[in-house]
C-alpha positions in Angstrom: -0.1 3.0 57.2 3.5 1.6 57.3 4.8 0.4 53.9 6.7 -2.8 54.3 6.9 -4.1 50.7 8.7 -7.1 49.5 10.2 -5.4 46.4 10.8 -1.7 45.8 12.6 -0.2 42.7 14.1 3.3 43.1 14.3 4.4 39.4 16.7 6.9 37.9 18.1 8.8 40.9 21.6 10.2 41.4 23.1 7.5 43.7 25.8 8.5 46.2 28.8 6.2 45.7 32.3 6.8 47.1 35.4 5.9 45.2 38.5 4.4 46.7 39.8 7.9 47.5 36.6 8.8 49.4 35.4 11.1 46.6 31.7 11.3 46.2 30.2 10.4 42.8 26.5 10.5 41.8 25.8 8.3 38.8 22.3 7.9 37.6 21.2 4.4 38.6 18.3 2.2 39.6 18.3 0.5 43.1 16.3 -2.6 43.7 15.3 -3.4 47.3 14.2 -6.9 48.1 12.9 -7.2 51.6 15.5 -5.8 53.9 18.4 -6.1 51.4 19.7 -4.1 48.5 19.5 -6.6 45.6 20.7 -4.6 42.6 22.4 -1.3 41.9 22.7 -0.8 38.1 21.1 1.1 35.2 17.8 0.2 33.7 16.5 -2.5 36.1 13.3 -4.1 34.9 10.6 -4.1 37.6 9.1 -7.5 38.3 5.5 -8.3 39.0 4.4 -6.7 42.3 7.4 -4.4 42.5 6.6 -0.9 43.7 8.4 1.6 41.5 9.4 5.0 42.9 10.5 7.6 40.4 13.7 9.1 41.9 14.8 11.2 38.9 16.2 14.5 40.1 16.5 13.1 43.6 19.7 12.3 45.5 19.7 8.6 46.6 21.9 8.4 49.7 22.8 5.7 52.3 21.0 6.5 55.5 23.0 8.8 57.8 24.8 7.1 60.7 24.9 8.9 64.1 27.8 7.4 66.0 27.1 9.0 69.4 23.7 10.2 70.8 21.9 10.0 74.1 18.4 9.5 72.6 16.4 9.8 75.8 17.6 13.4 76.3 15.6 14.8 73.4 12.6 15.5 75.6 14.5 18.3 77.3 15.2 20.0 74.0 16.6 23.6 74.3 17.2 23.3 78.1 21.0 23.5 77.9 21.4 26.0 75.1 23.6 28.3 77.1 25.0 25.8 79.5 28.5 24.4 80.2 29.2 20.7 80.7 29.0 21.2 84.5 25.6 23.0 84.2 24.4 20.3 81.8 25.2 17.7 84.3 23.8 19.6 87.3 20.5 20.5 85.4 20.0 17.4 83.2 22.1 14.3 83.7 22.2 14.5 87.5 19.0 16.4 87.8 15.9 16.4 85.6 16.3 12.8 84.4 15.8 11.6 88.0 12.1 12.6 87.7 11.5 10.4 84.7 9.1 7.5 85.1 9.3 4.6 82.7 6.6 5.9 80.4 8.3 9.3 80.3 11.4 7.6 79.1 9.4 5.7 76.4 8.0 8.9 75.0 11.3 10.7 75.1 13.1 7.9 73.4 10.3 7.5 70.8 10.3 11.2 70.1 14.1 11.2 69.7 14.2 8.3 67.3 11.4 9.8 65.3 13.3 13.1 65.0 16.3 11.1 63.8 14.3 9.4 61.1 12.7 12.6 60.0 16.2 14.0 59.5 17.4 11.0 57.4 19.4 9.4 60.2 18.8 5.6 59.9 21.3 4.3 62.5 22.1 5.6 66.0 24.7 4.4 68.4 22.6 5.1 71.5 24.7 5.7 74.6 21.9 5.3 77.2 22.7 6.0 80.8 19.3 6.4 82.3 19.5 3.2 84.3 17.0 4.1 86.9 15.2 0.8 86.9 14.8 -2.3 84.7 11.5 -1.0 83.5 13.1 2.3 82.4 15.6 0.2 80.4 12.9 -1.9 78.7 11.0 1.2 77.8 14.0 2.6 76.1 14.4 -0.5 74.0 10.7 -0.8 73.3 10.6 2.8 72.0 13.5 2.2 69.7 11.8 -0.9 68.3 8.5 0.9 67.8 10.1 3.8 66.0 11.7 1.8 63.3 15.2 3.2 63.8 18.3 1.0 63.5 19.9 1.3 66.9 22.8 -0.1 68.9 21.4 0.3 72.4 24.5 0.8 74.4 23.5 0.0 78.0 25.5 2.3 80.2 26.0 1.5 83.9 25.9 4.8 85.7 25.7 6.0 89.3 22.8 8.5 89.1 22.1 10.5 92.2 19.5 9.4 94.8 18.2 12.9 95.3 18.7 16.6 94.5 18.5 19.5 97.0 20.6 18.1 98.6 22.5 16.2 95.9 23.2 12.7 97.2 24.8 9.8 95.4 24.4 6.1 96.1 26.0 4.9 99.3 27.6 1.9 97.7 28.4 2.7 94.0 30.4 -0.6 93.6 27.4 -2.7 94.5 25.2 -0.6 92.2 27.6 -1.1 89.4 27.5 -4.8 89.8 23.7 -4.9 89.8 23.7 -2.8 86.6 26.2 -5.1 85.0 24.0 -8.0 85.9 21.2 -6.4 84.0 23.5 -5.9 81.0 24.3 -9.6 81.0 20.6 -10.4 81.3 19.9 -8.3 78.2 22.6 -10.1 76.4 20.6 -13.3 76.7 17.5 -11.9 75.0 17.0 -12.9 71.4 15.8 -10.7 69.9 16.6 -7.8 72.3 13.5 -6.3 73.9 10.5 -8.1 72.4 9.4 -10.2 69.4 8.6 -7.1 67.4 12.4 -6.5 67.0 13.4 -7.7 63.5 17.1 -7.3 64.3 17.3 -3.5 63.9 17.8 -2.9 67.6 20.9 -4.6 69.0 22.9 -4.5 72.2 26.1 -2.7 73.0 27.8 -1.2 76.1 28.5 2.3 77.2 31.3 2.0 79.8 32.5 5.2 81.3 34.6 5.4 84.5 36.8 2.5 83.6 39.9 4.4 84.9 38.3 4.2 88.4 37.7 0.5 88.4 40.0 -2.6 88.9 41.8 -3.4 85.6 41.0 -7.2 85.8 37.3 -6.5 86.4 37.2 -4.2 83.4 39.1 -6.7 81.2 36.5 -9.3 81.9 33.7 -7.0 80.8 35.5 -5.9 77.7 36.4 -9.5 76.8 32.7 -10.4 77.0 31.7 -7.6 74.6 34.4 -8.5 72.2 33.4 -12.2 72.1 29.8 -11.2 71.4 30.8 -8.6 68.8 29.1 -5.9 70.9 30.3 -2.3 70.3 31.5 -0.7 73.5 31.7 3.0 73.6 33.4 5.4 76.0 33.4 9.2 76.5 37.0 10.3 76.0 37.6 13.9 76.9 40.3 13.9 79.5 40.2 17.6 80.1 36.8 16.9 81.7 38.1 14.0 83.7 37.1 11.2 81.3 40.3 9.5 80.3 39.2 6.3 78.7 41.9 6.3 76.0 44.7 6.9 78.5 43.5 3.9 80.6 42.9 1.6 77.6 46.4 2.3 76.2 48.2 1.9 79.5 46.6 -1.5 80.1 46.7 -2.8 76.6 42.9 -3.1 76.3 42.2 -1.3 73.0 40.3 -3.5 70.5 38.4 -3.3 67.3 34.9 -3.2 68.8 35.5 0.1 70.6 34.2 3.6 69.9 35.7 6.6 71.5 33.3 9.6 71.7 34.9 13.0 71.3 38.6 11.9 71.5 39.8 15.5 72.2 43.3 16.6 72.9 44.8 13.4 71.4 48.5 12.9 71.0 50.2 11.5 67.9 50.6 8.2 69.9 46.9 8.2 70.5 46.1 8.6 66.8 48.5 5.8 66.0 47.1 3.4 68.6 43.5 4.0 67.5 44.5 3.3 63.9 46.5 0.2 64.7 43.8 -1.4 66.9 40.9 -0.5 64.6 39.1 1.7 67.2 36.3 3.9 66.0 36.1 7.6 66.8 32.9 9.7 67.1 33.1 13.4 66.8 30.1 15.6 67.9 31.4 19.0 66.8 28.4 21.1 67.9 28.4 19.8 71.5 32.2 19.5 71.8 32.7 23.2 71.0 29.9 24.3 73.5 31.0 21.9 76.3 34.7 22.9 76.2 35.8 19.4 75.3 38.4 20.9 72.9 38.6 21.2 69.1 36.6 18.5 67.3 39.1 16.1 65.9 37.2 14.6 63.0 39.4 15.8 60.2 42.7 15.2 62.0 41.5 11.7 62.8 40.7 11.1 59.1 44.1 12.5 58.1 45.7 10.0 60.4 43.8 7.1 58.7 41.5 6.5 61.6 37.8 5.3 61.5 35.8 8.5 62.1 32.1 9.2 62.2 29.9 12.1 63.3 27.2 12.4 66.0 24.7 14.8 67.4 25.4 13.8 71.1 22.1 15.2 72.5 19.1 16.9 71.1 18.8 18.7 74.4 21.9 20.6 73.1 21.4 20.9 69.3 19.4 19.8 66.4 19.1 16.1 65.7 20.2 16.1 62.1 23.7 15.4 60.6 23.4 18.1 58.0 24.1 20.6 60.7 26.9 18.4 62.2 28.6 18.1 58.7 28.4 21.8 58.1 29.8 22.8 61.5 32.5 20.2 61.4 33.6 21.2 57.9 33.7 25.0 58.4 35.2 24.7 61.9 38.1 22.7 60.4 38.6 25.1 57.5 38.8 27.9 60.1 41.3 25.9 62.1 43.5 25.2 59.1 43.3 28.8 57.8 44.2 30.1 61.3 47.3 27.9 61.4 48.4 29.3 58.1 47.6 32.9 59.2 49.8 32.4 62.3 52.7 31.7 59.8 51.7 34.7 57.7 50.6 32.4 54.9 47.5 32.4 52.7 45.8 29.1 51.7 46.2 28.0 48.1 43.3 25.6 48.4 41.1 24.2 51.2 42.2 20.9 52.8 38.9 19.9 54.3 36.3 19.0 51.7 32.6 18.3 51.4 33.2 14.8 50.1 35.3 14.0 53.2 32.7 15.1 55.7 29.9 13.5 53.8 31.8 10.2 54.0 32.0 10.7 57.8 28.2 11.0 58.0 27.6 7.8 56.0 30.2 5.0 55.4 32.7 6.5 57.7 30.1 6.4 60.5 29.4 2.8 59.7 33.1 2.0 59.9 33.4 3.9 63.2 30.7 1.7 64.9 32.1 -1.4 63.1 29.0 -2.1 61.0 30.4 -1.2 57.5 29.6 -4.7 56.2 25.9 -4.1 56.8 25.2 -0.3 56.4 26.7 3.0 55.3 26.7 2.6 51.5 24.4 1.6 48.7 25.9 -1.8 47.8 24.4 -5.1 46.8 23.9 -7.3 49.8 23.8 -4.5 52.4 20.8 -3.5 54.4 18.3 -1.3 52.6 18.8 1.8 54.7 18.3 4.6 52.2 17.2 8.2 52.1 15.9 10.1 49.1 16.7 13.8 49.2 14.6 16.2 47.1 16.3 18.9 45.1 13.1 20.8 44.4 13.2 23.3 47.2 14.5 26.9 46.8 17.5 25.8 48.9 18.4 22.9 46.6 17.4 23.7 43.1 20.1 23.9 40.4 22.7 22.3 42.6 25.6 21.6 40.3 27.6 19.7 43.0 25.3 17.1 44.8 27.8 16.5 47.6 28.1 20.2 48.3 24.3 20.5 48.2 24.0 17.8 50.9 26.6 19.2 53.2 26.1 23.0 52.8 22.5 23.5 51.6 20.2 20.6 52.6 18.0 20.4 55.7 15.7 17.8 57.2 12.8 19.3 55.2 14.5 18.1 52.0 14.4 14.4 53.3 11.5 13.1 51.2 11.7 9.3 51.7 13.5 7.1 54.4 13.8 3.4 54.2 15.2 1.4 57.1 15.7 -2.4 56.7 13.6 -2.1 53.5 10.7 -0.5 55.5 9.4 2.9 54.3 9.3 5.0 57.4 9.0 8.4 55.8 7.1 8.9 52.5 6.7 12.1 50.6 8.0 14.1 53.5 5.6 12.5 56.0 6.4 10.1 58.9 4.5 6.9 58.4 5.8 4.6 61.2 4.4 6.7 64.0 1.2 8.8 64.3 3.0 12.1 64.6 0.1 14.4 65.5 -0.8 12.0 68.4 2.8 11.6 69.5 3.4 15.4 69.3 0.4 15.9 71.7 1.6 13.2 74.1 5.1 14.8 74.2 3.8 18.2 74.9 1.5 17.0 77.7 4.2 14.8 79.2 6.6 17.7 79.3 4.1 19.9 81.2 3.8 17.1 83.7 7.6 16.8 84.1 8.1 20.5 84.4 5.5 20.5 87.3 7.4 17.7 89.0 10.7 19.6 89.2 9.4 23.1 89.5 10.7 23.6 93.1 14.2 22.3 92.5 17.0 24.9 92.8 19.2 23.8 89.8 22.0 26.3 90.6 22.3 24.7 94.0 22.5 21.3 92.4 25.2 22.4 90.0 27.3 24.0 92.8 27.0 20.8 94.9 28.1 18.7 91.9 31.1 21.0 91.4 32.1 20.3 95.0 31.7 16.5 94.6 33.9 16.6 91.5 36.5 18.9 93.2 36.0 21.5 90.4 35.2 24.6 92.3 38.7 26.0 92.3 39.0 25.6 88.5 35.8 27.4 87.6 35.9 30.8 86.0 
């Protein structure tokens, strides 16, 4: 049974609070949740009548993790792209298997992905959703996010998915398709709340807007002005080595603004960093996928060093695990290797490490909230903010006797250590068990649904689809 209590007191835990230098501290405090809001954060709060008290002594009390870039619907094809390049991922998944999804398939995939995120302590996701097959597919994505209990910015992403595979055929009139999809986005913008009446405000609208460099500037400006006026986050893939050059286009046409999020942001120039900082643009780094998909070095730490807003993301659970513990760990150690290699090339030995656990923990929490422009609502445990909180147990063999709580979270913790999760004051994971969804039933539905989907595409030659996509993108001569 879902626990939606009016008043909850978290008593005596070690509460993650960042100082002005982004250093993590863990004072022992009580935290009082009243409805959806954090009402008090201080020592020795007296519980009022009817307040549920949870003993958090020995636990780490953290703001919910914020994922700044994920394609939630892709989780249903978990492990399918483990050894694939970006081209293969597109040929097999994005311009392939997703074409076989019916609306209910999308609902189950989205619900499974949001449930995975919650299980891992991720309470907010910027969901870049480009499975725009039909209006019903779109509504099922939104409905699943609402039903899961996740806090989500549903970034509707106009996208020209193929009409068929074997042979690979794209829409005859992509401009007309784009306009139809934009019309759906504008229709969604008129819904209040988004989706249905069960939405208590946790699921809101944004825009995923790739391909802007191939569209008329004035048309793009009208769309971006609309999102800015509505305070909708608008997110772009930016990895120009792969032909996605949002940053270059936005800078050239003076379109950068403080509601934007650039995903990946690889191979940036000094001028790019400065422009992002000046205009208040957020950056999302997804280190695990970026290294596999040859986007370039993850730029999370360089972005932070330049004073930019930077958060972390999973990107896709089809590629890697859906938790930010893994993302933090990989991001941190990759940057340490990069820094140490630079010194080694100058025949130097590091005196101390430049990339720290506190910094990457900031990226996964308050930094992520800043990157998606929601830091006034989420990302830290402060009075008046939304009650998105995770309680991390330190009882497991992996976490016991942790002298440095920040290091424990970044380098030792795993989803199994996430004991409680609150989103908007609602308890969605309790004592290590999911309580918003009936997990055994959903697990069975996901397994049965995947068998059906695998049957539907069993005769497709995915290698052929990938080769035809390489031809469409004029990539064949560059492949090695």
